[in-house]
VOPAGU-2260 file (C-alpha; in pm, 1 decimal, decimal comma):
REM VOPAGU-2260
SITE   aa  ch    i         X         Y         Z
SITE  MET   A    0      -1,9      -5,6      -4,1
SITE  SER   A    1     126,7     351,6     -81,1
SITE  LYS   A    2     237,4     521,8     225,2
SITE  VAL   A    3      95,5     868,9     262,8
SITE  PRO   A    4     294,4    1106,6     506,9
SITE  GLY   A    5     110,9    1173,6     830,3
SITE  VAL   A    6    -111,6     858,8     814,6
SITE  ASP   A    7    -112,6     633,7    1128,8
SITE  TYR   A    8    -136,8     304,8     946,9
SITE  ASP   A    9    -136,9     101,5    1258,0
SITE  MET   A   10    -445,1     296,6    1381,2
SITE  LEU   A   11    -614,2     250,5    1037,8
SITE  LYS   A   12    -603,1    -122,4    1072,6
SITE  HIS   A   13    -859,2     -98,2    1347,7
SITE  PHE   A   14   -1103,8      48,6    1104,0
SITE  ALA   A   15   -1049,5    -216,7     834,2
SITE  PRO   A   16   -1239,9    -549,1     839,2
SITE  ASN   A   17    -966,1    -702,1     630,1
SITE  PRO   A   18    -653,0    -497,2     699,6
SITE  GLY   A   19    -398,5    -506,3     426,1
SITE  ARG   A   20    -624,8    -704,0     177,2
SITE  ARG   A   21    -656,0    -438,4     -77,9
SITE  PRO   A   22    -433,6    -142,3    -143,4
SITE  LEU   A   23    -601,4     193,9    -100,5
SITE  LEU   A   24    -386,4     354,2    -356,6
SITE  PRO   A   25    -113,2     278,3    -598,2
SITE  ASP   A   26     237,0     383,8    -515,9
SITE  LEU   A   27     242,5     766,5    -527,8
SITE  SER   A   28     550,8     996,9    -554,9
SITE  GLU   A   29     531,8    1318,0    -340,9
SITE  LYS   A   30     482,7    1508,4    -660,9
SITE  ALA   A   31     191,1    1292,6    -761,7
SITE  GLN   A   32      42,6    1344,0    -407,5
SITE  VAL   A   33      52,2    1732,2    -460,1
SITE  ALA   A   34     -84,0    1703,3    -800,9
SITE  LEU   A   35    -371,2    1491,4    -674,6
SITE  MET   A   36    -427,5    1747,7    -385,4
SITE  CYS   A   37    -466,4    2013,6    -636,6
SITE  ARG   A   38    -738,2    1810,4    -832,5
SITE  MET   A   39    -918,3    1716,7    -496,5
SITE  LEU   A   40    -937,2    2077,8    -373,0
SITE  PHE   A   41   -1048,2    2192,0    -715,1
SITE  HIS   A   42   -1357,3    1990,9    -667,0
SITE  GLU   A   43   -1402,4    2116,1    -313,4
SITE  GLY   A   44   -1446,5    2468,6    -457,3
SITE  TRP   A   45   -1096,8    2602,5    -441,0
SITE  ASN   A   46   -1111,8    2669,8    -810,9
SITE  GLU   A   47   -1075,5    3031,5    -899,3
SITE  HIS   A   48    -919,1    3006,8   -1248,5
SITE  ILE   A   49    -528,2    2990,8   -1213,7
SITE  ALA   A   50    -546,7    3154,7    -862,3
SITE  GLY   A   51    -426,9    2961,4    -568,0
SITE  HIS   A   52    -103,8    2774,0    -445,9
SITE  ILE   A   53     -22,8    2473,7    -239,6
SITE  THR   A   54     316,2    2420,9     -78,2
SITE  TYR   A   55     438,2    2102,7      74,7
SITE  ARG   A   56     761,8    2109,8     271,2
SITE  LEU   A   57     952,9    1780,8     252,5
SITE  ASP   A   58    1176,9    1626,6     524,6
SITE  ASN   A   59    1491,2    1754,9     347,1
SITE  GLY   A   60    1366,9    2112,9     361,2
SITE  THR   A   61    1273,1    2152,2      -3,2
SITE  VAL   A   62     918,0    2265,9     -90,9
SITE  LEU   A   63     692,2    2127,1    -360,1
SITE  THR   A   64     442,4    2369,2    -519,6
SITE  ASN   A   65     200,2    2383,3    -816,7
SITE  PRO   A   66     303,4    2609,7   -1108,5
SITE  TRP   A   67     157,1    2955,5   -1179,1
SITE  GLU   A   68      62,9    2905,0   -1528,4
SITE  LEU   A   69    -170,5    2592,1   -1476,3
SITE  ALA   A   70    -521,2    2564,3   -1332,5
SITE  TRP   A   71    -553,7    2313,4   -1050,5
SITE  ASP   A   72    -763,2    2076,7   -1251,7
SITE  GLU   A   73    -487,9    2033,4   -1515,8
SITE  VAL   A   74    -179,6    1991,5   -1296,5
SITE  THR   A   75      11,1    1657,0   -1330,8
SITE  ALA   A   76     287,0    1512,7   -1117,2
SITE  SER   A   77     548,6    1623,4   -1368,5
SITE  ASP   A   78     429,7    1983,9   -1343,2
SITE  ILE   A   79     507,7    2014,3    -979,7
SITE  VAL   A   80     793,7    2269,6    -907,3
SITE  THR   A   81    1060,8    2206,5    -638,7
SITE  LEU   A   82    1183,2    2513,1    -438,6
SITE  ASP   A   83    1455,8    2554,2    -184,2
SITE  GLU   A   84    1375,3    2683,7     163,2
SITE  THR   A   85    1385,3    3048,8      49,0
SITE  GLY   A   86    1133,5    2986,9    -243,1
SITE  LYS   A   87    1385,6    2972,8    -516,8
SITE  ILE   A   88    1318,5    2722,0    -803,1
SITE  ILE   A   89    1562,3    2442,1    -811,0
SITE  ASP   A   90    1366,0    2198,3   -1027,9
SITE  GLY   A   91    1071,9    2236,5   -1261,3
SITE  ASP   A   92     970,2    2366,0   -1605,2
SITE  TRP   A   93     720,9    2632,9   -1496,2
SITE  ASN   A   94     701,8    2956,0   -1299,0
SITE  VAL   A   95     571,1    3004,8    -949,9
SITE  THR   A   96     365,1    3300,4    -819,5
SITE  PRO   A   97     544,9    3587,9    -622,0
SITE  ALA   A   98     260,3    3542,8    -366,3
SITE  LEU   A   99     447,4    3235,2    -240,4
SITE  GLY   A  100     626,7    3461,2       1,1
SITE  LEU   A  101     342,8    3410,2     247,6
SITE  HIS   A  102     392,0    3044,1     222,4
SITE  ILE   A  103     768,2    3050,3     279,1
SITE  GLN   A  104     725,0    3275,4     588,2
SITE  LEU   A  105     463,3    3050,9     742,4
SITE  HIS   A  106     687,9    2734,1     686,8
SITE  GLU   A  107     958,6    2926,8     863,0
SITE  ALA   A  108     747,7    3066,6    1141,9
SITE  ARG   A  109     551,1    2739,7    1210,8
SITE  PRO   A  110     765,2    2422,7    1233,5
SITE  ASP   A  111     447,8    2233,0    1265,9
SITE  VAL   A  112     326,4    2355,3     920,1
SITE  ASN   A  113     446,1    2152,7     630,3
SITE  VAL   A  114     143,5    2231,9     406,4
SITE  VAL   A  115      11,9    2577,2     320,1
SITE  ILE   A  116    -298,7    2628,1      95,1
SITE  HIS   A  117    -446,3    2952,8     -32,4
SITE  ASN   A  118    -716,7    3013,1    -290,2
SITE  HIS   A  119   -1016,7    3239,4    -357,5
SITE  ALA   A  120   -1241,3    2973,4    -232,4
SITE  ARG   A  121   -1613,7    2956,8    -340,1
SITE  TRP   A  122   -1793,7    2928,7     -13,4
SITE  SER   A  123   -1555,3    3032,2     254,8
SITE  GLY   A  124   -1450,9    3318,1      27,1
SITE  LEU   A  125   -1815,4    3439,8      51,7
SITE  TRP   A  126   -1780,3    3481,1     425,8
SITE  ALA   A  127   -1444,7    3639,3     398,6
SITE  ASN   A  128   -1596,9    3897,2     164,4
SITE  MET   A  129   -1873,9    3953,4     421,2
SITE  HIS   A  130   -1611,6    3996,6     685,4
SITE  ARG   A  131   -1799,0    3723,5     896,2
SITE  VAL   A  132   -1697,0    3381,5    1032,5
SITE  PRO   A  133   -1945,5    3109,3     935,2
SITE  PRO   A  134   -2110,4    2928,5    1239,0
SITE  VAL   A  135   -2100,6    2557,4    1256,4
SITE  TYR   A  136   -2443,5    2391,1    1197,5
SITE  ASP   A  137   -2372,2    2023,5    1158,9
SITE  GLN   A  138   -2129,2    1741,1    1226,1
SITE  ALA   A  139   -1947,4    1766,9     888,3
SITE  GLY   A  140   -1883,5    2128,7     952,1
SITE  GLY   A  141   -1738,8    2043,6    1295,2
SITE  TYR   A  142   -1480,4    1783,7    1187,4
SITE  VAL   A  143   -1215,3    2046,7    1265,0
SITE  ASP   A  144   -1238,6    2269,0    1576,4
SITE  GLY   A  145   -1056,8    2574,8    1700,0
SITE  PRO   A  146   -1059,7    2947,7    1619,4
SITE  LEU   A  147   -1113,7    3067,3    1263,1
SITE  PRO   A  148    -937,8    3400,7    1243,8
SITE  LEU   A  149   -1049,9    3679,5    1008,9
SITE  PHE   A  150    -753,6    3885,7     887,6
SITE  ASP   A  151    -902,5    4208,9     782,2
SITE  GLU   A  152    -605,1    4424,6     683,0
SITE  TYR   A  153    -623,6    4356,9     302,4
SITE  GLY   A  154    -404,8    4576,4     104,3
SITE  GLY   A  155    -384,1    4409,2    -236,3
SITE  THR   A  156    -211,6    4103,7    -350,3
SITE  PHE   A  157      20,7    3914,4    -112,6
SITE  GLU   A  158     355,9    3999,2    -274,9
SITE  ASP   A  159     482,2    4242,4       0,4
SITE  ALA   A  160     673,7    4077,3     280,4
SITE  ASP   A  161     549,5    4309,6     541,3
SITE  LYS   A  162     182,5    4243,3     438,2
SITE  THR   A  163     244,7    3871,9     437,0
SITE  MET   A  164     418,6    3876,2     771,8
SITE  ALA   A  165     114,2    4056,9     917,7
SITE  ALA   A  166    -100,7    3770,7     789,5
SITE  VAL   A  167     142,1    3508,0     957,3
SITE  ARG   A  168      97,7    3706,9    1287,5
SITE  ALA   A  169    -275,9    3714,8    1243,3
SITE  LEU   A  170    -296,6    3348,5    1183,7
SITE  GLY   A  171     -80,0    3273,6    1498,2
SITE  ASP   A  172    -113,0    2898,2    1584,7
SITE  ALA   A  173    -447,3    2849,5    1414,1
SITE  LYS   A  174    -543,6    2592,6    1163,8
SITE  TRP   A  175    -692,3    2823,0     909,9
SITE  ALA   A  176    -801,8    3169,6     842,4
SITE  LEU   A  177   -1030,8    3389,5     629,3
SITE  LEU   A  178    -861,5    3672,3     441,7
SITE  ALA   A  179   -1114,2    3952,4     413,0
SITE  ASN   A  180   -1212,3    4050,9      52,1
SITE  HIS   A  181    -958,1    3809,7     -57,7
SITE  GLY   A  182    -991,1    3427,1      14,7
SITE  SER   A  183    -897,0    3150,3     249,9
SITE  LEU   A  184    -595,5    2998,8     401,3
SITE  VAL   A  185    -543,9    2651,4     545,3
SITE  VAL   A  186    -231,8    2501,8     701,8
SITE  GLY   A  187    -151,1    2158,0     816,6
SITE  ARG   A  188     112,7    1908,4     928,3
SITE  ASP   A  189      72,2    1697,6     607,2
SITE  LEU   A  190    -151,3    1672,0     299,1
SITE  ARG   A  191    -415,9    1453,4     477,6
SITE  GLN   A  192    -466,6    1691,1     766,6
SITE  ALA   A  193    -465,7    1992,3     530,7
SITE  HIS   A  194    -724,5    1825,5     309,7
SITE  LEU   A  195    -970,4    1749,3     584,6
SITE  ARG   A  196    -944,9    2115,3     703,6
SITE  VAL   A  197   -1013,0    2253,9     351,4
SITE  ALA   A  198   -1305,3    2012,8     310,7
SITE  THR   A  199   -1446,4    2089,2     657,1
SITE  LEU   A  200   -1405,4    2468,0     608,0
SITE  GLU   A  201   -1587,8    2472,7     269,6
SITE  TRP   A  202   -1862,8    2234,8     395,1
SITE  ARG   A  203   -1906,3    2466,8     704,2
SITE  ALA   A  204   -1924,5    2773,5     501,8
SITE  LYS   A  205   -2166,6    2627,0     237,6
SITE  ARG   A  206   -2412,8    2493,9     511,0
SITE  ALA   A  207   -2393,6    2820,5     698,1
SITE  TYR   A  208   -2480,5    3024,1     389,5
SITE  GLU   A  209   -2761,4    2769,1     308,6
SITE  VAL   A  210   -2896,8    2788,7     659,6
SITE  GLU   A  211   -2914,9    3172,5     655,5
SITE  LEU   A  212   -3087,5    3155,7     310,9
SITE  GLY   A  213   -3343,8    2917,3     466,4
SITE  GLY   A  214   -3423,4    3169,8     737,8
SITE  GLY   A  215   -3164,8    3074,3    1007,3
SITE  GLY   A  216   -3097,4    2789,3    1234,8
SITE  VAL   A  217   -2938,8    2685,2    1566,3
SITE  ALA   A  218   -2555,4    2668,0    1548,9
SITE  LEU   A  219   -2354,7    2429,9    1753,3
SITE  THR   A  220   -2175,4    2564,8    2045,8
SITE  GLU   A  221   -1798,3    2576,2    2078,6
SITE  GLU   A  222   -1818,7    2284,0    2335,7
SITE  GLN   A  223   -2031,8    2073,3    2097,2
SITE  VAL   A  224   -1784,1    2127,3    1811,1
SITE  GLN   A  225   -1493,0    2029,9    2033,5
SITE  ALA   A  226   -1698,5    1714,6    2132,9
SITE  ILE   A  227   -1743,9    1597,7    1768,6
SITE  ALA   A  228   -1422,3    1721,3    1609,2
SITE  LEU   A  229   -1190,1    1448,6    1476,3
SITE  PRO   A  230    -851,2    1421,0    1653,5
SITE  ASP   A  231    -567,2    1575,6    1452,1
SITE  ALA   A  232    -356,1    1257,3    1498,1
SITE  HIS   A  233    -598,6    1045,7    1298,4
SITE  GLY   A  234    -812,3    1289,0    1102,2
SITE  PHE   A  235   -1076,3    1114,2     894,0
SITE  PRO   A  236    -976,4     749,9     819,2
SITE  PHE   A  237    -956,4     674,5     455,3
SITE  LEU   A  238   -1099,0    1010,7     336,5
SITE  TRP   A  239    -780,7    1127,9     154,4
SITE  GLU   A  240    -742,2     799,2     -24,0
SITE  ALA   A  241   -1105,2     785,0    -136,6
SITE  MET   A  242   -1086,8    1142,3    -277,6
SITE  ALA   A  243    -756,3    1058,0    -430,5
SITE  ARG   A  244    -907,1     753,3    -606,0
SITE  ARG   A  245   -1191,3     972,8    -735,9
SITE  GLU   A  246    -943,6    1195,2    -914,5
SITE  LEU   A  247    -761,5     899,4   -1054,7
SITE  ARG   A  248   -1078,6     760,6   -1198,3
SITE  ARG   A  249   -1147,7    1111,5   -1352,5
SITE  ASP   A  250    -803,7    1137,9   -1506,0
SITE  PRO   A  251    -531,1     880,3   -1442,9
SITE  GLY   A  252    -303,6    1112,6   -1640,2
SITE  VAL   A  253    -264,4    1313,7   -1316,6
SITE  LEU   A  254      18,3    1073,0   -1222,0
SITE  ASP   A  255     219,9    1147,1   -1541,2
């Protein structure tokens, strides 16, 4: 079975009726995992044209990222660019956005953060534009707990080091943030954890918007969210693999 970083496979055996009987995924290179992440999040609503960037810091300190020129639904493994720890391209055939400075600063400031994801997301982006934090109305919106900061000092694109450092400070040790009049930001220890956070944030934002359109509802309390949230150490068993398989069915060429 392909080993995905951050997965506690010993724990996962307790969820499987026939552990080890069938592989969940084919063997995947690290670049293939990032390309699959782009495809997976595109279908979560993080799909604003060619906007958005994912960085994945590896154990050796290098950083993988998607290229500037390509939309997330067309990225393949061979398109993924490798950067050094300062953000300089050391391998790849494409360019990278200057806005990656925020990612590099976050990786440096947060040793616990190996994945940084930003896009002008569909549903959470609505709440960012309204300068509001969406309440949690159901279990799927509460898979991830903790504060959701709203960074409201938007001053244009994130290419200025002072502006991006202000965003780093505003995020603090949070798992995610809304960027007012801009988009959404999610960080994580690994791709699996970051994927669950993106999926949870978008579901939460979508449900909250729908509930308000329907006339309102009763939001879960912070204590209720903490009670139903999935533990970070385990996340959502098998979810990352299931969504990766969905993308492989859509386009096996993502591994090229």
